[in-house]
LOROLO-729631 format. One record per residue: x, y, z of N, C-alpha, C, CB in turn. Coordinates in steps of 0.001 Angstrom, whole numbers, padded with zeros to 6 digits, always signed. Glycine has a CB too. Layout:
N
XYZXYZXYZXYZ...
// end
This chain:
149
+000628-001221-000178-000059-000116-000253+000943+001366+000251-001379-000447+000671+001888+001290+000996+002726+002575+000714+003411+002634-000363+003628+002860+001621+003707+001461-001286+004357+001500-002454+003502+002132-003451+004781+000221-002838+002396+001913-003372+000984+002635-004441+001192+004067-004266-000896+002257-003878+001068+004541-002685+001018+005968-002705+002368+006720-002956+000460+006396-001434+003407+005569-002699+004520+006516-003331+004870+006304-004885+005899+006290-002519+004326+005531-005473+004318+005256-006868+003535+006377-007368+003745+003859-007260+002230+006491-006832+001423+007675-007448+001837+009085-007251+000099+007641-006956+002692+009253-006097+003319+010664-005901+003925+010791-006845+004138+010983-004829+005033+009885-007247+006269+010000-008338+005462+010548-009405+007130+008489-008830+004543+009558-010234+003439+009875-011126+003239+011231-011200+002230+009265-010756+002770+011774-009941+002187+012995-010220+003011+014267-010011+001054+013064-009475+004434+014010-009334+005167+014790-009746+005877+015030-010992+005708+014742-009086+006053+013774-011759+006306+013932-013270+005433+014623-013933+006374+012781-013951+004148+014317-013744+003228+015099-014745+003136+016670-014417+001690+014464-014692+003450+016948-013159+003170+018515-012819+004710+019031-013615+003008+018951-010706+005756+018469-013275+006990+019205-013625+006832+018811-015106+008492+018739-012808+006154+017869-016068+006177+018096-017680+004985+018944-018032+006084+016641-018575+004204+019348-017124+003340+020658-018108+004142+021803-018403+001985+021391-017320+004219+022040-019759+005047+023418-020161+004351+024734-019779+005279+023510-021790+005048+025503-019465+004770+027008-018828+004789+027666-020259+006101+027731-017570+003874+028596-020329+004040+029504-021818+005520+030083-021547+002688+031017-022083+006039+030516-022332+007041+030913-022429+006508+032773-023133+007957+029691-023313+007735+033491-022252+007147+035122-022141+007490+035590-023916+008345+036380-020632+006789+036069-024508+006900+037065-025753+008188+037759-025460+005593+038209-025915+009258+037335-026681+009849+038616-026723+009994+039709-027091+010356+038630-026816+010638+040746-026384+010695+041860-026293+010786+042366-027826+011700+042165-025370+010002+042960-028233+010043+043805-029804+011448+044556-029773+008603+045166-030039+012349+044331-030822+013630+045074-031115+013272+046530-031272+014370+044530-032438+013896+047446-030420+013701+048665-030537+014994+049321-031280+013374+049175-029210+014347+049930-032574+015308+050295-033606+014860+051795-034300+015340+049033-034753+015673+052830-034600+014988+053901-035319+014545+053497-036869+015975+055163-035328+014681+052309-037420+014635+051918-038513+013214+051860-038887+015328+050831-038610+012139+052920-039329+010656+052512-039299+010049+053963-040097+009977+052196-037453+008951+054015-040081+008409+054878-040918+007450+055832-039361+007370+053894-042417+008220+057021-038986+007510+057979-037849+006845+058919-038248+008312+058620-036969+005110+058912-037947+004690+060064-038321+004995+061291-036925+003083+059779-038783+005131+062370-037379+005234+063687-036572+004125+063894-035851+005436+064887-037368+003912+063884-034327+003069+064289-033815+002867+066014-033042+003032+063268-033144+004238+066169-032686+004272+067379-032299+006010+068054-032221+003449+067311-030910+006008+069360-033000+007413+069972-033063+006870+071398-031833+008013+070535-035124+007917+071613-030987+008077+072683-030341+009590+073841-030911+008142+072043-028830+009782+074528-030852+010734+075450-031721+010931+076848-030830+009981+075813-033365+011963+076719-030677+012353+078108-029801+013641+078814-030558+012850+077686-028010+013373+080131-030759+014680+080883-031369+015132+082068-030454+014355+081526-032914+016611+081796-029971+017226+082507-029567+018441+083441-029658+017175+082086-029120+018602+084887-029425+019675+085566-029523+020213+086121-028441+019534+086360-030297+021326+085736-028356+022271+086366-026977+021735+085830-025785+022229+088099-026741+021078+084404-025871+020450+083963-024543+018901+084427-024482+021307+084639-023253+018670+085247-025014+017135+085664-025099+016220+085082-025781+016952+086780-025522+015149+084387-025447+014138+083880-026368+013739+085064-027273+012877+083270-025586+013689+084961-028659+013117+086198-029187+011348+085437-030009+014574+087042-030572+011375+084033-030018+010099+083621-030770+010069+082349-030496+010012+083859-032284+008590+081516-030129+008786+080280-030192+007352+079438-030567+009433+079936-028895+006954+078688-030833+005810+077909-031157+005696+076620-030678+005683+077823-032407+004764+075935-031025+004213+074508-030816+003453+074203-031985+003303+074330-029531+003438+073106-032432+002397+072486-033586+002075+071242-033347+002903+072446-035011+001091+071045-033685+000516+069305-033376-000623+069546-034462-000254+068756-031377-000502+070238-035821-001221+069857-036898-000759+069120-038235-001715+070890-037198-000239+068036-037978+000367+067059-038799-000871+066371-039317+001415+066099-038037-000631+065691-040682-001240+065161-041517-000695+063378-041413-000980+066051-042849-001143+062465-042064-000644+061252-042415+000740+061499-043446-001888+060411-043106+000666+062541-043916+001904+063097-045033+003332+063590-044491+001338+064467-045854+003127+063808-043016+003863+064568-042344+004913+063359-041790+002994+065481-041278+005731+062852-042107+006396+061820-041364+007807+061829-042138+005550+060319-041375+009007+060883-041215+010320+060521-041666+010567+059168-041518+011318+061225-041019+010857+058586-042494+011140+057348-042890+012904+057100-042343+010799+057277-044641+012981+055953-041862+014641+055845-041159+014556+054411-042029+014989+055752-038896+015766+054349-043113+015753+052733-043555+017048+052172-042608+016080+052444-045543+017380+050722-042839+018600+050203-041650+019791+050401-042427+018552+048423-041054+019919+051018-043919+021285+051335-044633+021378+052472-044254+021468+051241-046131+021043+053579-043465+021772+054922-043493+021353+055827-044259+022996+054864-043807+020373+055244-044634+019394+056569-045708+017695+056441-044863+019185+055846-048160+017275+057568-045757+015708+057877-045052+015291+058945-046301+015708+058786-043075+013819+059653-045685+013038+060715-046330+012195+061250-045400+012273+060289-047478+012008+062526-045515+010845+063410-044901+010335+063342-045983+010993+064864-044277+009000+063796-045397+007770+064160-046168+006809+065009-045149+006994+062745-046753+006651+066113-045790+005818+067074-045016+004929+067688-046432+006895+068376-044010+003499+068263-045876+002747+068172-046388+002761+069862-046804+001785+067392-045715+002436+070496-047810+002493+071431-048431+001308+071924-049286+003453+071240-048985+001110+073205-049931-000191+073721-050327-000021+072956-051971-000351+075714-050191+000821+072543-052038+001050+071798-053536+001047+070207-053325+002663+072260-054288+001202+069627-052076+001117+067973-052010+002357+067958-051161+001217+066953-053628+002215+066741-051042+003716+066163-050026+004974+066877-050973+003992+063876-049985+005807+067243-049773+007317+067474-050147+008183+066166-049816+007947+068791-049270+008805+065723-050436+009819+064808-050074+011281+065331-050139+009681+063660-050921+011820+065056-048826+013545+065137-049058+014390+063983-048690+014207+066290-048189+015343+063698-049738+016051+062302-048967+017511+062792-048025+016651+060977-050426+017617+062008-047306+018958+061991-046493+019520+060791-046079+018852+062689-045322+020763+061156-045779+021504+059856-045083+021454+060344-043654+023232+059492-045633+021806+059264-042856+022223+059560-041359+023154+058641-040920+021079+059518-040362+023595+059013-039659+024391+058137-038815+023892+058007-037182+025883+058714-038903+023695+056922-036969+023158+056883-035195+024258+056606-034334+021991+055604-034765+024708+056884-033422+026010+056292-032381+025421+056480-031500+027487+056879-032206+024974+055648-030354+024250+056079-029348+023141+056852-029608+024956+056666-028590+022850+058133-028650+021641+058674-028935+022049+060067-029790+020772+058899-027525+023239+059730-030192+023734+061072-031237+023211+060614-032528+025587+061391-031411+022277+061316-033393+021716+061178-034481+022654+062370-035227+020076+061294-034381+023054+061941-036584+023249+063112-037624+022702+062646-038834+024764+063561-037882+022095+063803-039336+021312+063411-040657+021984+064362-041587+019560+063617-040624+022317+064065-042909+023032+064755-043758+021714+064743-044894+024614+064029-044151+021503+065833-045476+020614+066244-046552+021562+066289-048037+019923+067817-046111+021099+065584-049060+022032+065351-050176+022886+066713-050517+021168+064853-051481+021701+067897-050679+022179+068804-051068+023215+069903-050100+021129+069231-051572+023568+069502-048845+024074+070205-048173+025142+069032-047406+023010+071045-047424+026580+069375-047770+027319+068228-047103+027430+068494-045652+028752+068013-047697+026989+069399-044869+027318+069072-043255+026176+068713-042810+027870+070240-042292+026050+067934-041772+025446+066871-041056+024544+067917-040051+026650+065725-040267+023274+067559-039670+022313+068323-038631+022665+067456-037446+020525+068348-039011+023295+067720-036423+023485+066957-035383+022191+066866-034344+024699+067471-034769+021760+065858-034076+020652+065564-033174+020820+064917-031999+019793+064901-033744+019674+064775-030863+019829+063849-029976+018659+063194-030185+020099+064264-028669+018951+061380-029522+017329+060995-029691+017570+060825-027823+016712+059126-031012+016131+061496-027692+016036+061601-026227+015140+060612-025763+015593+062935-025756+014532+059870-026555+013150+058835-026256+013058+057896-027477+011515+059754-026126+013161+056699-027514+013077+055867-028368+012525+054592-027788+014243+055780-028961+011453+054126-028247+010415+053087-027736+009797+052464-029288+009034+053957-026609+009158+051015-028833+008822+050486-029941+007731+051306-031057+008349+049255-029471+007045+052223-030146+006082+053429-030419+006011+054658-030822+005662+053665-029717+007725+054669-029906+007403+056741-029965+009166+056932-030197+006541+057918-027709+009335+058239-030699+010199+058531-030812+010462+060025-030567+010408+058031-031717+011437+060521-029872+011543+061990-029704+013088+062414-030047+011102+062423-028126+013027+063571-030886+014256+064212-030955+014567+065421-030715+014646+064108-031873+015665+065822-030503+015917+067434-029882+017485+067723-031130+016491+067443-027424+017038+069236-031035+017916+069402-032198+018678+071134-031902+016801+069228-033831+019530+071657-031515+020098+072691-031660+021030+073019-032691+020510+072839-030731+020466+074280-033270+020933+074674-034319+021298+076196-034652+020146+074207-035065+022343+076452-035450+022797+077999-035843+021968+078258-036939+024432+078259-036290+021179+079723-037238+020253+079690-038391+020569+081527-038512+018320+078955-037996+020296+081843-039594+020629+083421-039762+019179+083792-039342+021179+084055-041489+018694+084952-038367+017478+085188-038084+016675+085679-039493+017496+086186-036925+015390+085404-039228+014578+085577-040177+014396+086793-040895+013614+085256-039772+014288+087970-039444+013982+089111-039774+015601+089908-040155+013034+089707-038537+016445+089387-039694+017887+089689-040082+018881+089166-040102+018290+090350-039677+019381+088579-041600+019856+088101-041952+021534+087717-041846+019326+088412-042571+021803+089326-041213+023136+089175-040591+023477+088865-039501+023693+089979-040617+022136+088684-038553+022376+088194-037335+022193+086526-037234+021456+088961-036413+023091+086193-036534+022547+084302-035912+022048+084192-034831+023661+083124-035629+020966+083002-035084+020198+082770-033963+020254+081413-033706+018879+083219-034080+019984+081023-032201+020162+079810-031838+018586+079380-032300+020698+079639-030223+018246+077821-032623+017284+077644-032870+017344+076274-032002+016993+077805-034254+016255+076101-030970+015843+074394-030369+014712+073851-030928+015474+074247-028731+014760+073004-031427+013658+071677-031893+013395+070471-030940+014239+070892-033243+012323+070438-030643+012019+068866-030336+010699+068535-030832+012046+068476-028740+010964+067078-031529+010115+066760-032449+009667+065402-031764+010729+066734-033930+008043+065222-031542+007847+063777-031045+007057+063348-032231+007040+063552-029505+007523+061579-032219+006977+061212-033579+005930+059593-032727+008699+060777-035104+005239+059286-033505+004478+057780-033346+004621+056996-034456+002922+057827-033128+004519+056031-034106+004519+054636-035654+003012+054622-035710+005301+052491-035278
// end
């Protein structure tokens, strides 16, 4: 009788151990290589440390996006009064440092990836530009872009 209970206990333990547990779904790979739709642009313009202009834009359409390919190329699409405007570029990404090169401009635009998840991308850019009202004056432009897939 003792052997029956012992044998039954061993068989029960083997059966319980043999049950497969569901494996966790592997985490999706997070990469910049994707089509990202812009949802918000925040821009500020400074001269000698003083803010002279700023705006936030959230009125984007499905035509407003950036697409990064894994080979280091991509393009921007922006809506305009005549339809989508496409601009090709190449890019490098090292850690959070993103540099984009537009084909007709040899210098890259340095940017920082501030957030990258499977479904969202945020980029911060600081650049020197000619003042829109005074071309002989250089201003600092700070742009923050938010994208989603």
